[in-house]
N, CA, C and O atoms as a CHARMM CRD file, in Angstrom:
* protein
*
  376
    1    1 MET  N     -7.17800 -39.48000 -28.63100 PROA 1      0.00000
    2    1 MET  CA    -7.29800 -38.69400 -27.42000 PROA 1      0.00000
    3    1 MET  C     -8.69000 -38.05100 -27.34700 PROA 1      0.00000
    4    1 MET  O     -9.16900 -37.51100 -28.34400 PROA 1      0.00000
    5    2 PRO  N     -9.32500 -38.10300 -26.20700 PROA 2      0.00000
    6    2 PRO  CA   -10.60800 -37.42100 -26.06700 PROA 2      0.00000
    7    2 PRO  C    -10.42000 -35.89700 -26.06600 PROA 2      0.00000
    8    2 PRO  O     -9.34500 -35.38500 -25.75300 PROA 2      0.00000
    9    3 LEU  N    -11.48200 -35.20500 -26.42100 PROA 3      0.00000
   10    3 LEU  CA   -11.42000 -33.75300 -26.56900 PROA 3      0.00000
   11    3 LEU  C    -11.00000 -33.05100 -25.28100 PROA 3      0.00000
   12    3 LEU  O    -10.21000 -32.10800 -25.34200 PROA 3      0.00000
   13    4 GLN  N    -11.49000 -33.46600 -24.13500 PROA 4      0.00000
   14    4 GLN  CA   -11.16900 -32.78100 -22.88700 PROA 4      0.00000
   15    4 GLN  C     -9.70200 -32.91200 -22.50600 PROA 4      0.00000
   16    4 GLN  O     -9.21300 -32.13000 -21.69100 PROA 4      0.00000
   17    5 ARG  N     -8.99400 -33.86900 -23.06800 PROA 5      0.00000
   18    5 ARG  CA    -7.55700 -33.99700 -22.78900 PROA 5      0.00000
   19    5 ARG  C     -6.72300 -33.27400 -23.84000 PROA 5      0.00000
   20    5 ARG  O     -5.56700 -32.94600 -23.57400 PROA 5      0.00000
   21    6 ARG  N     -7.27100 -33.01700 -25.01900 PROA 6      0.00000
   22    6 ARG  CA    -6.53800 -32.31400 -26.07000 PROA 6      0.00000
   23    6 ARG  C     -6.55900 -30.79500 -25.89700 PROA 6      0.00000
   24    6 ARG  O     -5.61500 -30.11100 -26.29300 PROA 6      0.00000
   25    7 VAL  N     -7.62000 -30.27600 -25.31400 PROA 7      0.00000
   26    7 VAL  CA    -7.77600 -28.83100 -25.17200 PROA 7      0.00000
   27    7 VAL  C     -6.98900 -28.36100 -23.94100 PROA 7      0.00000
   28    7 VAL  O     -7.10000 -28.97000 -22.87700 PROA 7      0.00000
   29    8 PRO  N     -6.19600 -27.28600 -24.07000 PROA 8      0.00000
   30    8 PRO  CA    -5.42600 -26.81600 -22.90700 PROA 8      0.00000
   31    8 PRO  C     -6.32800 -26.24300 -21.82200 PROA 8      0.00000
   32    8 PRO  O     -7.39500 -25.69500 -22.10200 PROA 8      0.00000
   33    9 LYS  N     -5.88500 -26.37900 -20.59700 PROA 9      0.00000
   34    9 LYS  CA    -6.64300 -25.89100 -19.45300 PROA 9      0.00000
   35    9 LYS  C     -6.17600 -24.48000 -19.11100 PROA 9      0.00000
   36    9 LYS  O     -4.99400 -24.16200 -19.23900 PROA 9      0.00000
   37   10 PHE  N     -7.09600 -23.64900 -18.68200 PROA 10     0.00000
   38   10 PHE  CA    -6.78100 -22.28500 -18.29600 PROA 10     0.00000
   39   10 PHE  C     -7.22700 -22.06100 -16.86100 PROA 10     0.00000
   40   10 PHE  O     -8.15000 -22.71800 -16.37900 PROA 10     0.00000
   41   11 GLY  N     -6.56400 -21.12800 -16.17800 PROA 11     0.00000
   42   11 GLY  CA    -6.87900 -20.84300 -14.78600 PROA 11     0.00000
   43   11 GLY  C     -8.05900 -19.89800 -14.64300 PROA 11     0.00000
   44   11 GLY  O     -8.62800 -19.41100 -15.62000 PROA 11     0.00000
   45   12 PHE  N     -8.39900 -19.66300 -13.40100 PROA 12     0.00000
   46   12 PHE  CA    -9.52600 -18.79800 -13.06200 PROA 12     0.00000
   47   12 PHE  C     -9.00800 -17.40700 -12.76800 PROA 12     0.00000
   48   12 PHE  O     -8.03100 -17.25800 -12.03400 PROA 12     0.00000
   49   13 LYS  N     -9.64200 -16.37900 -13.32500 PROA 13     0.00000
   50   13 LYS  CA    -9.30900 -14.99100 -13.01400 PROA 13     0.00000
   51   13 LYS  C    -10.55100 -14.32100 -12.44300 PROA 13     0.00000
   52   13 LYS  O    -11.58900 -14.23600 -13.10000 PROA 13     0.00000
   53   14 ASN  N    -10.42700 -13.85600 -11.22900 PROA 14     0.00000
   54   14 ASN  CA   -11.54200 -13.21100 -10.55300 PROA 14     0.00000
   55   14 ASN  C    -11.73900 -11.80500 -11.11600 PROA 14     0.00000
   56   14 ASN  O    -10.83800 -10.97000 -11.04100 PROA 14     0.00000
   57   15 ARG  N    -12.89500 -11.55200 -11.66900 PROA 15     0.00000
   58   15 ARG  CA   -13.17500 -10.23700 -12.25100 PROA 15     0.00000
   59   15 ARG  C    -13.42500  -9.18000 -11.19200 PROA 15     0.00000
   60   15 ARG  O    -13.30400  -7.98900 -11.47900 PROA 15     0.00000
   61   16 ASN  N    -13.76600  -9.57500  -9.99100 PROA 16     0.00000
   62   16 ASN  CA   -14.07500  -8.63200  -8.92200 PROA 16     0.00000
   63   16 ASN  C    -12.88800  -8.33600  -8.01400 PROA 16     0.00000
   64   16 ASN  O    -13.05400  -7.69600  -6.97600 PROA 16     0.00000
   65   17 ARG  N    -11.69500  -8.78800  -8.38600 PROA 17     0.00000
   66   17 ARG  CA   -10.50900  -8.58800  -7.56700 PROA 17     0.00000
   67   17 ARG  C    -10.14500  -7.10600  -7.51900 PROA 17     0.00000
   68   17 ARG  O    -10.17200  -6.41600  -8.53900 PROA 17     0.00000
   69   18 VAL  N     -9.80800  -6.63000  -6.33400 PROA 18     0.00000
   70   18 VAL  CA    -9.36700  -5.24700  -6.15600 PROA 18     0.00000
   71   18 VAL  C     -7.85800  -5.27800  -5.95500 PROA 18     0.00000
   72   18 VAL  O     -7.37300  -5.86700  -4.99000 PROA 18     0.00000
   73   19 ALA  N     -7.11700  -4.65000  -6.85600 PROA 19     0.00000
   74   19 ALA  CA    -5.66200  -4.65000  -6.78900 PROA 19     0.00000
   75   19 ALA  C     -5.17600  -3.37600  -6.10600 PROA 19     0.00000
   76   19 ALA  O     -5.54600  -2.26900  -6.49900 PROA 19     0.00000
   77   20 TYR  N     -4.34900  -3.54300  -5.08400 PROA 20     0.00000
   78   20 TYR  CA    -3.78400  -2.41800  -4.34100 PROA 20     0.00000
   79   20 TYR  C     -2.30500  -2.27900  -4.65700 PROA 20     0.00000
   80   20 TYR  O     -1.62600  -3.27100  -4.92000 PROA 20     0.00000
   81   21 LYS  N     -1.80600  -1.05200  -4.63300 PROA 21     0.00000
   82   21 LYS  CA    -0.38100  -0.78400  -4.75500 PROA 21     0.00000
   83   21 LYS  C      0.18600  -0.81200  -3.33800 PROA 21     0.00000
   84   21 LYS  O     -0.23400  -0.02900  -2.48500 PROA 21     0.00000
   85   22 ALA  N      1.12400  -1.69700  -3.08800 PROA 22     0.00000
   86   22 ALA  CA     1.68000  -1.87300  -1.75000 PROA 22     0.00000
   87   22 ALA  C      2.80100  -0.86700  -1.50200 PROA 22     0.00000
   88   22 ALA  O      3.72200  -0.73300  -2.30700 PROA 22     0.00000
   89   23 VAL  N      2.70700  -0.16300  -0.37700 PROA 23     0.00000
   90   23 VAL  CA     3.74500   0.76800   0.06000 PROA 23     0.00000
   91   23 VAL  C      4.07500   0.40700   1.49700 PROA 23     0.00000
   92   23 VAL  O      3.18600   0.33700   2.34500 PROA 23     0.00000
   93   24 ASN  N      5.35300   0.17800   1.77100 PROA 24     0.00000
   94   24 ASN  CA     5.77400  -0.25000   3.09700 PROA 24     0.00000
   95   24 ASN  C      6.15700   0.93700   3.97400 PROA 24     0.00000
   96   24 ASN  O      6.41300   2.03600   3.48300 PROA 24     0.00000
   97   25 LEU  N      6.19100   0.69000   5.28200 PROA 25     0.00000
   98   25 LEU  CA     6.50400   1.75300   6.23500 PROA 25     0.00000
   99   25 LEU  C      7.92000   2.28100   6.07000 PROA 25     0.00000
  100   25 LEU  O      8.15700   3.47000   6.28500 PROA 25     0.00000
  101   26 ASP  N      8.86800   1.42600   5.69200 PROA 26     0.00000
  102   26 ASP  CA    10.23300   1.91900   5.51400 PROA 26     0.00000
  103   26 ASP  C     10.32900   2.89700   4.33600 PROA 26     0.00000
  104   26 ASP  O     11.13900   3.82300   4.36600 PROA 26     0.00000
  105   27 ASP  N      9.50900   2.69500   3.30500 PROA 27     0.00000
  106   27 ASP  CA     9.45600   3.65400   2.20300 PROA 27     0.00000
  107   27 ASP  C      8.88100   4.99200   2.66800 PROA 27     0.00000
  108   27 ASP  O      9.36200   6.05200   2.26700 PROA 27     0.00000
  109   28 LEU  N      7.85900   4.94000   3.50700 PROA 28     0.00000
  110   28 LEU  CA     7.25900   6.17000   4.03400 PROA 28     0.00000
  111   28 LEU  C      8.22000   6.90600   4.95600 PROA 28     0.00000
  112   28 LEU  O      8.27700   8.13500   4.93800 PROA 28     0.00000
  113   29 GLN  N      8.97300   6.16600   5.75900 PROA 29     0.00000
  114   29 GLN  CA     9.94900   6.78200   6.65300 PROA 29     0.00000
  115   29 GLN  C     11.04000   7.48300   5.85500 PROA 29     0.00000
  116   29 GLN  O     11.44500   8.59400   6.19400 PROA 29     0.00000
  117   30 GLU  N     11.51100   6.84100   4.80700 PROA 30     0.00000
  118   30 GLU  CA    12.54400   7.45100   3.96600 PROA 30     0.00000
  119   30 GLU  C     12.01300   8.70600   3.27400 PROA 30     0.00000
  120   30 GLU  O     12.72000   9.70800   3.17100 PROA 30     0.00000
  121   31 LEU  N     10.77700   8.64700   2.80500 PROA 31     0.00000
  122   31 LEU  CA    10.15100   9.80100   2.15900 PROA 31     0.00000
  123   31 LEU  C      9.98400  10.95100   3.14100 PROA 31     0.00000
  124   31 LEU  O     10.23200  12.10400   2.78900 PROA 31     0.00000
  125   32 ALA  N      9.57100  10.65700   4.36000 PROA 32     0.00000
  126   32 ALA  CA     9.38400  11.69200   5.37400 PROA 32     0.00000
  127   32 ALA  C     10.70600  12.35200   5.74400 PROA 32     0.00000
  128   32 ALA  O     10.75200  13.56200   5.96600 PROA 32     0.00000
  129   33 GLU  N     11.78600  11.56600   5.81400 PROA 33     0.00000
  130   33 GLU  CA    13.09900  12.13100   6.13700 PROA 33     0.00000
  131   33 GLU  C     13.65900  12.95300   4.98400 PROA 33     0.00000
  132   33 GLU  O     14.24000  14.01700   5.19700 PROA 33     0.00000
  133   34 ARG  N     13.48200  12.46100   3.77100 PROA 34     0.00000
  134   34 ARG  CA    14.04700  13.12800   2.59800 PROA 34     0.00000
  135   34 ARG  C     13.33800  14.43600   2.28300 PROA 34     0.00000
  136   34 ARG  O     13.99000  15.43600   1.98100 PROA 34     0.00000
  137   35 LYS  N     12.01400  14.44100   2.35100 PROA 35     0.00000
  138   35 LYS  CA    11.22500  15.61700   1.96300 PROA 35     0.00000
  139   35 LYS  C     10.70500  16.41000   3.15700 PROA 35     0.00000
  140   35 LYS  O     10.05000  17.43500   2.96600 PROA 35     0.00000
  141   36 SER  N     10.97700  15.96800   4.37700 PROA 36     0.00000
  142   36 SER  CA    10.48100  16.56700   5.63000 PROA 36     0.00000
  143   36 SER  C      8.96700  16.79600   5.57600 PROA 36     0.00000
  144   36 SER  O      8.47600  17.91600   5.71800 PROA 36     0.00000
  145   37 ILE  N      8.24600  15.68000   5.36400 PROA 37     0.00000
  146   37 ILE  CA     6.79000  15.68100   5.27500 PROA 37     0.00000
  147   37 ILE  C      6.23400  15.04200   6.54100 PROA 37     0.00000
  148   37 ILE  O      6.78400  14.05800   7.03500 PROA 37     0.00000
  149   38 ASP  N      5.13300  15.60300   7.07100 PROA 38     0.00000
  150   38 ASP  CA     4.50800  14.98000   8.23000 PROA 38     0.00000
  151   38 ASP  C      3.11800  14.42600   7.91400 PROA 38     0.00000
  152   38 ASP  O      2.53700  13.73100   8.74700 PROA 38     0.00000
  153   39 ALA  N      2.57500  14.71500   6.73600 PROA 39     0.00000
  154   39 ALA  CA     1.28400  14.17200   6.31500 PROA 39     0.00000
  155   39 ALA  C      1.45300  13.50100   4.95900 PROA 39     0.00000
  156   39 ALA  O      1.90100  14.12500   3.99700 PROA 39     0.00000
  157   40 ILE  N      1.09100  12.23100   4.89500 PROA 40     0.00000
  158   40 ILE  CA     1.24700  11.46900   3.65800 PROA 40     0.00000
  159   40 ILE  C     -0.12500  11.07500   3.14000 PROA 40     0.00000
  160   40 ILE  O     -0.91100  10.44100   3.84500 PROA 40     0.00000
  161   41 THR  N     -0.40400  11.45700   1.90100 PROA 41     0.00000
  162   41 THR  CA    -1.65300  11.13200   1.22700 PROA 41     0.00000
  163   41 THR  C     -1.31800  10.42600  -0.09100 PROA 41     0.00000
  164   41 THR  O     -0.15600  10.41800  -0.49800 PROA 41     0.00000
  165   42 PRO  N     -2.29400   9.84300  -0.75600 PROA 42     0.00000
  166   42 PRO  CA    -2.01200   9.23300  -2.06400 PROA 42     0.00000
  167   42 PRO  C     -1.46300  10.23400  -3.08600 PROA 42     0.00000
  168   42 PRO  O     -0.68400   9.85000  -3.95900 PROA 42     0.00000
  169   43 GLU  N     -1.85100  11.50300  -2.99300 PROA 43     0.00000
  170   43 GLU  CA    -1.32800  12.51600  -3.90700 PROA 43     0.00000
  171   43 GLU  C      0.16700  12.73200  -3.69900 PROA 43     0.00000
  172   43 GLU  O      0.90500  12.93400  -4.66300 PROA 43     0.00000
  173   44 VAL  N      0.61400  12.69100  -2.45000 PROA 44     0.00000
  174   44 VAL  CA     2.05100  12.83200  -2.14500 PROA 44     0.00000
  175   44 VAL  C      2.81300  11.63100  -2.69400 PROA 44     0.00000
  176   44 VAL  O      3.91900  11.78300  -3.21300 PROA 44     0.00000
  177   45 LEU  N      2.23100  10.44200  -2.58400 PROA 45     0.00000
  178   45 LEU  CA     2.88300   9.24200  -3.09800 PROA 45     0.00000
  179   45 LEU  C      2.99200   9.28600  -4.61500 PROA 45     0.00000
  180   45 LEU  O      3.98500   8.82300  -5.17500 PROA 45     0.00000
  181   46 VAL  N      1.98200   9.83900  -5.29000 PROA 46     0.00000
  182   46 VAL  CA     2.02800   9.96600  -6.74900 PROA 46     0.00000
  183   46 VAL  C      3.11100  10.96200  -7.15200 PROA 46     0.00000
  184   46 VAL  O      3.85200  10.71400  -8.10400 PROA 46     0.00000
  185   47 GLU  N      3.21300  12.08900  -6.44000 PROA 47     0.00000
  186   47 GLU  CA     4.22000  13.10200  -6.75000 PROA 47     0.00000
  187   47 GLU  C      5.63700  12.56300  -6.60400 PROA 47     0.00000
  188   47 GLU  O      6.53800  12.97700  -7.33500 PROA 47     0.00000
  189   48 ASN  N      5.84000  11.64400  -5.66700 PROA 48     0.00000
  190   48 ASN  CA     7.17600  11.11500  -5.40900 PROA 48     0.00000
  191   48 ASN  C      7.43900   9.77200  -6.07300 PROA 48     0.00000
  192   48 ASN  O      8.46900   9.15000  -5.81300 PROA 48     0.00000
  193   49 GLY  N      6.53100   9.31300  -6.92400 PROA 49     0.00000
  194   49 GLY  CA     6.76600   8.12000  -7.72400 PROA 49     0.00000
  195   49 GLY  C      6.53000   6.79200  -7.03600 PROA 49     0.00000
  196   49 GLY  O      6.95400   5.75900  -7.55300 PROA 49     0.00000
  197   50 LEU  N      5.86700   6.78100  -5.88600 PROA 50     0.00000
  198   50 LEU  CA     5.60400   5.51700  -5.20500 PROA 50     0.00000
  199   50 LEU  C      4.30000   4.87000  -5.63300 PROA 50     0.00000
  200   50 LEU  O      4.05600   3.70500  -5.31800 PROA 50     0.00000
  201   51 ALA  N      3.45300   5.61000  -6.35200 PROA 51     0.00000
  202   51 ALA  CA     2.18100   5.07400  -6.82900 PROA 51     0.00000
  203   51 ALA  C      1.78300   5.81500  -8.09600 PROA 51     0.00000
  204   51 ALA  O      2.29300   6.89700  -8.38600 PROA 51     0.00000
  205   52 GLN  N      0.86600   5.21700  -8.84400 PROA 52     0.00000
  206   52 GLN  CA     0.30900   5.86900 -10.02100 PROA 52     0.00000
  207   52 GLN  C     -0.96000   6.62100  -9.61800 PROA 52     0.00000
  208   52 GLN  O     -1.46500   6.45900  -8.50700 PROA 52     0.00000
  209   53 LYS  N     -1.45800   7.43500 -10.52500 PROA 53     0.00000
  210   53 LYS  CA    -2.59500   8.30500 -10.20600 PROA 53     0.00000
  211   53 LYS  C     -3.85300   7.52200  -9.84200 PROA 53     0.00000
  212   53 LYS  O     -4.57400   7.92000  -8.92700 PROA 53     0.00000
  213   54 ARG  N     -4.12700   6.44200 -10.52200 PROA 54     0.00000
  214   54 ARG  CA    -5.36400   5.68000 -10.28700 PROA 54     0.00000
  215   54 ARG  C     -5.19100   4.47900  -9.37200 PROA 54     0.00000
  216   54 ARG  O     -6.13100   3.70400  -9.19700 PROA 54     0.00000
  217   55 ASP  N     -4.02500   4.30800  -8.78900 PROA 55     0.00000
  218   55 ASP  CA    -3.78000   3.17500  -7.90300 PROA 55     0.00000
  219   55 ASP  C     -4.51200   3.34100  -6.57700 PROA 55     0.00000
  220   55 ASP  O     -4.63900   4.44500  -6.04800 PROA 55     0.00000
  221   56 LEU  N     -4.98600   2.22200  -6.05800 PROA 56     0.00000
  222   56 LEU  CA    -5.46500   2.16800  -4.68500 PROA 56     0.00000
  223   56 LEU  C     -4.26800   1.79100  -3.82600 PROA 56     0.00000
  224   56 LEU  O     -3.56900   0.82900  -4.14100 PROA 56     0.00000
  225   57 VAL  N     -4.01900   2.51300  -2.76400 PROA 57     0.00000
  226   57 VAL  CA    -2.80100   2.35800  -1.97300 PROA 57     0.00000
  227   57 VAL  C     -3.10300   1.58700  -0.69900 PROA 57     0.00000
  228   57 VAL  O     -4.05000   1.89700   0.02400 PROA 57     0.00000
  229   58 LYS  N     -2.27200   0.56600  -0.43300 PROA 58     0.00000
  230   58 LYS  CA    -2.35100  -0.18800   0.81200 PROA 58     0.00000
  231   58 LYS  C     -1.00900  -0.05300   1.52600 PROA 58     0.00000
  232   58 LYS  O      0.04500  -0.28800   0.93500 PROA 58     0.00000
  233   59 ILE  N     -1.05800   0.32400   2.79100 PROA 59     0.00000
  234   59 ILE  CA     0.15500   0.49300   3.58600 PROA 59     0.00000
  235   59 ILE  C      0.43900  -0.82300   4.30000 PROA 59     0.00000
  236   59 ILE  O     -0.40800  -1.35000   5.02200 PROA 59     0.00000
  237   60 LEU  N      1.64300  -1.34300   4.08600 PROA 60     0.00000
  238   60 LEU  CA     2.06800  -2.60300   4.69700 PROA 60     0.00000
  239   60 LEU  C      3.07400  -2.33500   5.80500 PROA 60     0.00000
  240   60 LEU  O      3.67000  -1.25900   5.84900 PROA 60     0.00000
  241   61 GLY  N      3.27200  -3.29200   6.69700 PROA 61     0.00000
  242   61 GLY  CA     4.03200  -3.08500   7.91400 PROA 61     0.00000
  243   61 GLY  C      5.50100  -3.43100   7.88300 PROA 61     0.00000
  244   61 GLY  O      6.09400  -3.58300   8.95100 PROA 61     0.00000
  245   62 ARG  N      6.13500  -3.56700   6.71500 PROA 62     0.00000
  246   62 ARG  CA     7.56500  -3.87400   6.68000 PROA 62     0.00000
  247   62 ARG  C      8.34900  -2.62500   7.04800 PROA 62     0.00000
  248   62 ARG  O      8.05400  -1.53500   6.55800 PROA 62     0.00000
  249   63 GLY  N      9.31900  -2.77500   7.88800 PROA 63     0.00000
  250   63 GLY  CA    10.15300  -1.64400   8.27800 PROA 63     0.00000
  251   63 GLY  C      9.70400  -1.05100   9.59400 PROA 63     0.00000
  252   63 GLY  O      8.80200  -1.55800  10.26100 PROA 63     0.00000
  253   64 GLU  N     10.36300   0.04100   9.94500 PROA 64     0.00000
  254   64 GLU  CA    10.09200   0.69200  11.22200 PROA 64     0.00000
  255   64 GLU  C      9.78800   2.15500  10.97600 PROA 64     0.00000
  256   64 GLU  O     10.45700   2.81400  10.18100 PROA 64     0.00000
  257   65 LEU  N      8.78800   2.65100  11.65400 PROA 65     0.00000
  258   65 LEU  CA     8.38500   4.04300  11.52300 PROA 65     0.00000
  259   65 LEU  C      8.86200   4.78400  12.76400 PROA 65     0.00000
  260   65 LEU  O      8.43600   4.47900  13.87900 PROA 65     0.00000
  261   66 LYS  N      9.75300   5.76400  12.56700 PROA 66     0.00000
  262   66 LYS  CA    10.34000   6.48100  13.69700 PROA 66     0.00000
  263   66 LYS  C      9.69700   7.83800  13.91800 PROA 66     0.00000
  264   66 LYS  O      9.66000   8.32400  15.04800 PROA 66     0.00000
  265   67 SER  N      9.19500   8.45100  12.87000 PROA 67     0.00000
  266   67 SER  CA     8.61700   9.78600  13.00600 PROA 67     0.00000
  267   67 SER  C      7.10100   9.71800  13.11600 PROA 67     0.00000
  268   67 SER  O      6.47100   8.73900  12.71700 PROA 67     0.00000
  269   68 LYS  N      6.53500  10.78500  13.67000 PROA 68     0.00000
  270   68 LYS  CA     5.08700  10.87500  13.84400 PROA 68     0.00000
  271   68 LYS  C      4.47700  11.35700  12.53400 PROA 68     0.00000
  272   68 LYS  O      4.68800  12.50100  12.13000 PROA 68     0.00000
  273   69 LEU  N      3.71300  10.47600  11.86500 PROA 69     0.00000
  274   69 LEU  CA     3.13300  10.79400  10.56000 PROA 69     0.00000
  275   69 LEU  C      1.61900  10.65900  10.59300 PROA 69     0.00000
  276   69 LEU  O      1.06400   9.82700  11.31200 PROA 69     0.00000
  277   70 THR  N      0.97100  11.49300   9.80400 PROA 70     0.00000
  278   70 THR  CA    -0.45600  11.36300   9.55300 PROA 70     0.00000
  279   70 THR  C     -0.60100  10.75700   8.16500 PROA 70     0.00000
  280   70 THR  O     -0.26900  11.39800   7.16700 PROA 70     0.00000
  281   71 ILE  N     -1.08900   9.53800   8.09800 PROA 71     0.00000
  282   71 ILE  CA    -1.12300   8.80200   6.83600 PROA 71     0.00000
  283   71 ILE  C     -2.57400   8.57900   6.42900 PROA 71     0.00000
  284   71 ILE  O     -3.40100   8.13700   7.22700 PROA 71     0.00000
  285   72 THR  N     -2.86200   8.89500   5.17600 PROA 72     0.00000
  286   72 THR  CA    -4.18200   8.65000   4.59400 PROA 72     0.00000
  287   72 THR  C     -4.00400   7.70800   3.41700 PROA 72     0.00000
  288   72 THR  O     -3.23200   7.99700   2.50300 PROA 72     0.00000
  289   73 ALA  N     -4.71100   6.58300   3.42900 PROA 73     0.00000
  290   73 ALA  CA    -4.60300   5.60000   2.34600 PROA 73     0.00000
  291   73 ALA  C     -5.93000   4.86100   2.21500 PROA 73     0.00000
  292   73 ALA  O     -6.86200   5.08000   2.98900 PROA 73     0.00000
  293   74 HSD  N     -5.99500   3.98500   1.22100 PROA 74     0.00000
  294   74 HSD  CA    -7.21700   3.23500   0.97800 PROA 74     0.00000
  295   74 HSD  C     -7.36600   2.03500   1.90500 PROA 74     0.00000
  296   74 HSD  O     -8.48300   1.63400   2.23000 PROA 74     0.00000
  297   75 LYS  N     -6.23600   1.45900   2.33400 PROA 75     0.00000
  298   75 LYS  CA    -6.28000   0.27800   3.19000 PROA 75     0.00000
  299   75 LYS  C     -4.97900   0.18300   3.97400 PROA 75     0.00000
  300   75 LYS  O     -3.94100   0.66900   3.52400 PROA 75     0.00000
  301   76 PHE  N     -5.03400  -0.44900   5.15700 PROA 76     0.00000
  302   76 PHE  CA    -3.87300  -0.63500   6.01600 PROA 76     0.00000
  303   76 PHE  C     -3.82100  -2.08000   6.47500 PROA 76     0.00000
  304   76 PHE  O     -4.85900  -2.70500   6.69300 PROA 76     0.00000
  305   77 SER  N     -2.61300  -2.61200   6.62400 PROA 77     0.00000
  306   77 SER  CA    -2.48600  -3.92900   7.24000 PROA 77     0.00000
  307   77 SER  C     -2.51300  -3.74900   8.75400 PROA 77     0.00000
  308   77 SER  O     -2.31800  -2.63900   9.25000 PROA 77     0.00000
  309   78 ALA  N     -2.75200  -4.82100   9.48500 PROA 78     0.00000
  310   78 ALA  CA    -2.85200  -4.74700  10.94200 PROA 78     0.00000
  311   78 ALA  C     -1.52100  -4.34200  11.56200 PROA 78     0.00000
  312   78 ALA  O     -1.49800  -3.54800  12.50200 PROA 78     0.00000
  313   79 THR  N     -0.41000  -4.87600  11.05100 PROA 79     0.00000
  314   79 THR  CA     0.89700  -4.52400  11.61000 PROA 79     0.00000
  315   79 THR  C      1.25400  -3.07500  11.31300 PROA 79     0.00000
  316   79 THR  O      1.91200  -2.42300  12.12400 PROA 79     0.00000
  317   80 ALA  N      0.83000  -2.56200  10.16500 PROA 80     0.00000
  318   80 ALA  CA     1.09200  -1.16400   9.84100 PROA 80     0.00000
  319   80 ALA  C      0.32000  -0.24400  10.77500 PROA 80     0.00000
  320   80 ALA  O      0.85500   0.76400  11.23700 PROA 80     0.00000
  321   81 LEU  N     -0.93200  -0.58500  11.05600 PROA 81     0.00000
  322   81 LEU  CA    -1.73100   0.24300  11.96900 PROA 81     0.00000
  323   81 LEU  C     -1.12100   0.30800  13.36000 PROA 81     0.00000
  324   81 LEU  O     -1.03800   1.38600  13.94800 PROA 81     0.00000
  325   82 THR  N     -0.69600  -0.82700  13.89100 PROA 82     0.00000
  326   82 THR  CA    -0.10400  -0.83400  15.23300 PROA 82     0.00000
  327   82 THR  C      1.20700  -0.06800  15.25500 PROA 82     0.00000
  328   82 THR  O      1.50000   0.62500  16.23000 PROA 82     0.00000
  329   83 SER  N      1.99700  -0.18100  14.20300 PROA 83     0.00000
  330   83 SER  CA     3.27600   0.52400  14.13900 PROA 83     0.00000
  331   83 SER  C      3.07900   2.03400  14.01000 PROA 83     0.00000
  332   83 SER  O      3.81600   2.80700  14.62300 PROA 83     0.00000
  333   84 ILE  N      2.10000   2.45700  13.22600 PROA 84     0.00000
  334   84 ILE  CA     1.82900   3.88800  13.06300 PROA 84     0.00000
  335   84 ILE  C      1.34300   4.48600  14.38000 PROA 84     0.00000
  336   84 ILE  O      1.79100   5.56200  14.77600 PROA 84     0.00000
  337   85 GLU  N      0.43300   3.79700  15.05600 PROA 85     0.00000
  338   85 GLU  CA    -0.08600   4.29800  16.31700 PROA 85     0.00000
  339   85 GLU  C      0.95400   4.23500  17.43100 PROA 85     0.00000
  340   85 GLU  O      0.92800   5.06400  18.34000 PROA 85     0.00000
  341   86 ALA  N      1.86800   3.26700  17.37900 PROA 86     0.00000
  342   86 ALA  CA     2.91900   3.17700  18.37000 PROA 86     0.00000
  343   86 ALA  C      3.92200   4.32600  18.24000 PROA 86     0.00000
  344   86 ALA  O      4.51600   4.75000  19.23000 PROA 86     0.00000
  345   87 SER  N      4.10600   4.82600  17.01700 PROA 87     0.00000
  346   87 SER  CA     5.03700   5.93900  16.82400 PROA 87     0.00000
  347   87 SER  C      4.38400   7.29300  17.11200 PROA 87     0.00000
  348   87 SER  O      5.05200   8.32400  17.03800 PROA 87     0.00000
  349   88 GLY  N      3.09700   7.30300  17.43700 PROA 88     0.00000
  350   88 GLY  CA     2.40200   8.54300  17.77100 PROA 88     0.00000
  351   88 GLY  C      1.65700   9.16200  16.61200 PROA 88     0.00000
  352   88 GLY  O      1.08800  10.24400  16.75600 PROA 88     0.00000
  353   89 GLY  N      1.64400   8.50200  15.46000 PROA 89     0.00000
  354   89 GLY  CA     0.96200   9.03300  14.28100 PROA 89     0.00000
  355   89 GLY  C     -0.48400   8.58300  14.22700 PROA 89     0.00000
  356   89 GLY  O     -0.98900   7.92600  15.13700 PROA 89     0.00000
  357   90 SER  N     -1.13600   8.95400  13.13700 PROA 90     0.00000
  358   90 SER  CA    -2.53000   8.55200  12.95900 PROA 90     0.00000
  359   90 SER  C     -2.72100   8.03300  11.54200 PROA 90     0.00000
  360   90 SER  O     -2.02300   8.44300  10.61600 PROA 90     0.00000
  361   91 ALA  N     -3.67600   7.12600  11.38900 PROA 91     0.00000
  362   91 ALA  CA    -3.97900   6.52900  10.10800 PROA 91     0.00000
  363   91 ALA  C     -5.46200   6.69800   9.81500 PROA 91     0.00000
  364   91 ALA  O     -6.30900   6.36500  10.64400 PROA 91     0.00000
  365   92 SER  N     -5.77000   7.21500   8.63300 PROA 92     0.00000
  366   92 SER  CA    -7.16700   7.35700   8.24500 PROA 92     0.00000
  367   92 SER  C     -7.38400   6.71600   6.90100 PROA 92     0.00000
  368   92 SER  O     -6.54100   6.80700   6.00900 PROA 92     0.00000
  369   93 THR  N     -8.53100   6.06100   6.76000 PROA 93     0.00000
  370   93 THR  CA    -8.87500   5.32800   5.55100 PROA 93     0.00000
  371   93 THR  C     -9.75500   6.18800   4.66200 PROA 93     0.00000
  372   93 THR  O    -10.67000   6.86100   5.13600 PROA 93     0.00000
  373   94 LEU  N     -9.46900   6.15900   3.37000 PROA 94     0.00000
  374   94 LEU  CA   -10.29700   6.89000   2.41100 PROA 94     0.00000
  375   94 LEU  C    -11.56000   6.13100   2.11500 PROA 94     0.00000
  376   94 LEU  O    -12.38700   6.59000   1.32600 PROA 94     0.00000
């Protein structure tokens, strides 16, 4: 067997990849109802166990947002932005 066929192949890992902690709108809605919060920041998510201290938070659009929330995060998906603005809330990027 030639050497290139005997040696196992390994995949590519991008060293510049930015990993985000995904938080969906239904999780935020449940948190707002349970704790009666109207402003959500990464610090609030850490206190309630939805993210770790050093995580970058990305808000995703799964679920429905019924209450008016002010959300601050590192990144937002397009569907999350439209849903937040449709419910009367605001979204700001860190």
